[in-house]
C-alpha positions in Angstrom: 84.6 132.9 151.1 83.2 129.5 151.0 84.1 126.6 153.5 85.0 125.2 150.1 87.4 127.4 149.4 88.7 127.4 152.7 89.4 124.1 152.8 93.1 123.6 151.9 93.7 126.0 155.1 91.5 124.4 156.9 93.2 121.2 156.4 96.8 122.8 157.0 95.2 123.7 160.3 94.3 120.9 161.3 97.7 119.4 160.8 99.9 122.2 161.5 99.2 122.9 165.3 99.9 120.0 167.2 100.4 121.4 170.5 97.0 122.1 172.6 97.1 125.9 173.8 95.6 126.4 177.4 92.7 127.8 176.4 91.5 124.9 174.0 92.9 122.4 176.9 90.3 124.0 178.8 87.6 123.9 175.8 88.3 119.8 175.7 88.2 119.5 179.9 85.0 121.2 179.3 83.8 118.7 176.3 85.0 115.6 178.3 83.3 116.6 181.6 79.8 116.4 180.0 80.7 113.1 178.1 81.2 111.6 181.3 78.2 113.6 182.8 76.1 111.7 180.0 77.7 108.6 180.7 76.6 108.9 184.3 73.2 109.6 183.6 72.6 107.1 180.9 75.3 104.3 180.9 76.4 105.0 177.6 80.0 104.7 177.4 81.3 108.2 176.8 83.4 107.8 174.2 80.6 106.9 171.8 79.1 110.6 172.6 82.6 112.1 171.9 83.2 110.4 168.5 79.8 112.0 167.4 80.8 115.8 168.7 83.8 115.1 167.4 82.7 113.9 163.5 80.6 116.6 163.4 83.3 119.1 164.2 85.2 117.8 161.3 82.1 117.9 158.9 81.1 121.5 160.0 85.0 123.0 159.4 84.7 122.0 155.3 80.7 122.1 154.6 78.8 125.7 154.0 75.1 123.7 154.3 75.7 122.9 158.4 75.8 125.7 160.8 79.6 125.8 163.1 78.3 125.3 166.8 80.0 126.8 169.2 80.8 125.5 172.5 80.9 122.1 173.9 78.6 120.9 172.1 79.0 120.7 168.1 76.1 118.0 167.5 73.6 119.6 165.6 69.5 118.4 165.3 67.7 119.8 162.3 64.7 121.6 164.1 62.0 118.8 162.7 63.8 116.0 164.0 64.3 117.9 167.1 61.1 119.4 167.7 58.9 117.1 165.3 58.1 117.0 161.7 54.7 118.2 162.1 55.2 120.3 165.0 54.0 124.2 163.5 56.5 125.7 166.6 59.9 124.6 165.1 61.2 126.9 167.7 59.6 125.1 170.6 61.3 124.2 173.7 58.4 122.8 175.5 58.8 118.6 176.1 55.8 118.0 176.5 54.9 119.3 172.9 58.1 118.2 171.5 57.0 114.3 172.5 53.1 115.0 171.1 54.7 116.0 167.3 57.1 113.1 167.6 60.0 115.0 168.1 63.5 113.8 169.8 64.6 117.0 172.0 65.0 116.0 175.2 65.3 117.8 178.5 68.8 116.7 180.0 69.4 119.1 183.2 65.5 118.7 183.9 65.3 122.6 183.8 61.6 122.2 182.4 63.1 122.8 178.8 64.6 120.9 175.7 67.1 123.1 174.0 68.9 122.8 171.0 71.5 125.0 172.2 72.3 123.8 176.0 74.7 121.0 175.7 73.2 118.8 178.4 70.1 118.5 175.9 71.7 118.0 173.2 74.4 115.2 174.9 71.2 113.5 176.8 69.1 113.6 173.1 71.9 112.2 171.2 72.4 109.5 173.7 68.7 108.4 173.7 69.4 108.6 169.7 72.4 105.9 169.9 70.6 103.7 172.7 67.1 103.3 170.9 68.1 100.0 169.6 70.4 98.6 173.0 73.5 99.3 174.0 76.5 96.8 172.6 78.6 97.8 170.0 76.2 96.3 167.1 73.0 98.2 168.3 74.8 101.4 168.7 76.1 101.1 164.8 72.7 99.9 164.0 71.5 103.5 165.9 73.8 105.3 164.2 73.4 103.9 160.2 69.2 104.5 161.2 70.8 108.5 161.9 73.5 109.4 159.4 72.1 106.8 156.9 75.7 106.3 155.1 78.0 103.5 156.0 81.3 105.7 155.4 79.9 107.6 158.2 79.1 105.2 160.4 82.8 104.0 160.1 84.4 107.3 160.8 82.5 107.6 163.9 83.5 104.2 165.1 86.9 104.8 164.4 86.8 107.9 166.6 85.1 105.9 169.2 87.6 103.1 169.1 90.7 105.5 169.5 89.0 107.4 172.5 88.2 104.1 174.3 91.7 102.9 173.8 93.8 105.8 174.7 91.3 106.9 177.1 91.7 110.8 175.8 90.0 113.3 173.4 93.4 114.9 172.8 95.1 112.7 170.1 96.8 115.4 168.4 100.0 114.7 168.1 101.9 113.5 164.9 105.2 112.1 163.5 106.8 112.2 160.6 106.8 108.9 158.4 110.4 108.4 158.0 112.6 108.5 160.7 114.7 111.6 160.9 117.7 109.5 161.6 117.8 108.0 157.8 118.7 109.4 154.5 115.9 110.8 152.4 114.7 113.6 149.9 111.2 115.1 149.1 109.5 118.2 147.6 106.1 119.3 146.7 104.8 116.5 144.0 101.0 117.2 144.5 99.4 117.8 140.9 102.5 115.8 139.0 100.7 114.2 136.1 101.2 110.3 136.1 100.7 108.0 133.2 100.9 104.1 134.7 97.2 103.0 134.1 96.0 106.3 132.6 96.5 110.1 132.4 96.0 111.2 136.2 97.7 113.6 138.9 99.5 112.7 141.6 97.4 112.8 145.0 100.2 113.1 147.4 104.0 113.3 148.3 106.8 111.2 147.3 109.5 110.6 150.0 112.6 108.8 148.4 115.0 106.6 150.7 116.6 103.1 150.5 114.7 100.1 150.4 113.9 98.6 154.2 113.9 102.1 155.8 111.5 102.0 158.2 107.9 103.3 157.4 106.3 105.1 160.8 101.9 106.0 161.1 101.8 109.7 161.2 98.8 110.0 163.4 96.5 107.8 165.9 94.4 105.9 164.2 93.2 102.6 163.0 94.7 100.2 160.0 91.5 100.5 157.9 93.4 98.8 154.6 96.5 96.4 154.5 97.9 94.7 150.7 98.1 95.0 147.3 97.3 97.3 145.2 97.9 97.8 141.6 99.0 101.6 141.6 100.2 101.6 144.9 101.3 98.3 145.3 101.8 97.3 148.9 100.1 99.7 150.7 98.3 100.6 154.3 95.5 102.9 154.7 95.2 104.6 158.3 91.9 106.3 159.7 92.4 109.0 162.0 89.6 110.6 164.4 89.8 113.9 162.1 88.2 112.5 159.4 91.5 112.2 157.6 92.6 109.2 155.6 96.4 108.3 155.7 97.6 106.0 152.5 101.1 104.6 152.5 102.2 103.0 149.2 105.2 101.2 147.3 106.2 99.6 150.6 108.7 96.5 150.1 107.0 95.1 153.3 104.9 95.1 156.4 106.2 95.1 159.9 105.9 92.2 161.8 102.1 91.9 163.7 100.7 94.8 161.7 96.7 93.7 160.5 93.6 95.4 159.3 91.8 97.1 162.3 95.0 97.6 164.2 95.0 100.5 166.5 98.3 102.6 165.9 100.1 106.0 167.2 102.5 108.2 165.8 105.6 106.2 164.9 104.7 103.0 165.1 106.3 101.0 162.1 103.9 99.6 160.1 106.1 98.7 157.2 109.4 99.2 155.1 110.2 102.1 151.8 110.0 99.8 148.6 109.6 99.8 144.7 106.0 97.8 144.6 103.4 98.7 142.3 102.3 99.4 138.9 101.2 95.7 137.9 100.0 92.7 139.3 100.8 91.3 142.9 104.4 91.3 143.3 105.5 93.9 141.0 108.6 96.1 142.2 111.4 97.8 140.7 109.8 99.7 138.1 110.6 102.9 139.8 113.3 104.2 142.5 112.5 103.6 146.0 109.9 105.6 147.8 107.0 106.3 150.4 104.1 107.7 148.3 102.1 109.3 151.6 98.6 110.9 150.8 95.9 112.4 152.1 92.0 112.3 152.1 89.4 114.2 154.3 85.7 112.7 154.4 83.4 115.2 154.7 80.4 113.4 155.9 79.3 112.6 151.8 82.5 112.4 149.2 86.1 112.1 150.4 88.9 114.1 148.7 92.8 114.1 148.3 94.8 117.4 149.3 97.8 118.4 149.2 100.1 116.7 152.3 103.7 118.4 152.0 102.5 121.3 154.1 102.3 118.9 156.8 104.8 116.7 156.4 107.1 119.5 156.6 105.5 120.4 159.8 105.5 117.3 161.5 109.8 117.0 160.1 110.7 119.7 161.8 108.9 118.6 165.0 110.8 115.4 164.9 113.9 117.2 164.6 113.1 119.5 167.5 112.2 116.7 169.5 115.7 114.6 169.0 
């Protein structure tokens, strides 16, 4: 079974199990220890390495062309990048030979080998890649663009880095239902339903019906990537999280005070209010009953696509009810 065919299941697993088991917590602590160790060695802030490592984990789960890497370091380097494009011995771990052929592999733990399967060497090498232009945020972004080639990837990695830096942890798995449990609302799976306004299309999300003005909450730790008007979604907000997922909240009646693009939010942060805006030019409202349209989109390093948010919503609703 390909990773593409496993994508819905992967997305469900990603969002279903928010409580971190003991063994997983140990793995997170082990990863964090490596990030901090490399920070002490190189002066590169730990959250940049952690963000790249998490990004690589995210895309490995949904792509067949990138090998899954177990262990503390998920970062994958091609053999040519590591040992040198013209190096006839691509499997070599000899630092001098790698350097002679212009390879990038580094010996991070001073054991005389530059081993792409050694977490010390992998993280130390990535630290060198990131700091080749300097240590400022702009320098890091420039290095990321040079390595990954795509602006979308740089944006995703910098989002993860900002979240890790703000909350000072890589454990950001908690979620909230988008509407407060105490309010009246209803929803069902509306994924794939037909929509006609603006041309024939399918419904990429779940509609949650509630009264005008019911608060809408952030479902995740994330960065507000976009806020404003969209002819289809009306007043809407988009939030990007640390799992390469973009969360879309549409048809709002308005935004919460002080909410702005670039702001970092956490689960439960009120970002707006239920409304019926959209399906027309700015200000259009009332063409359908008030509800929240909630969508989820996954980025795999190449493209971004929608997946059904209903199972995640049902799980988060249950969690919020149990926590009351």
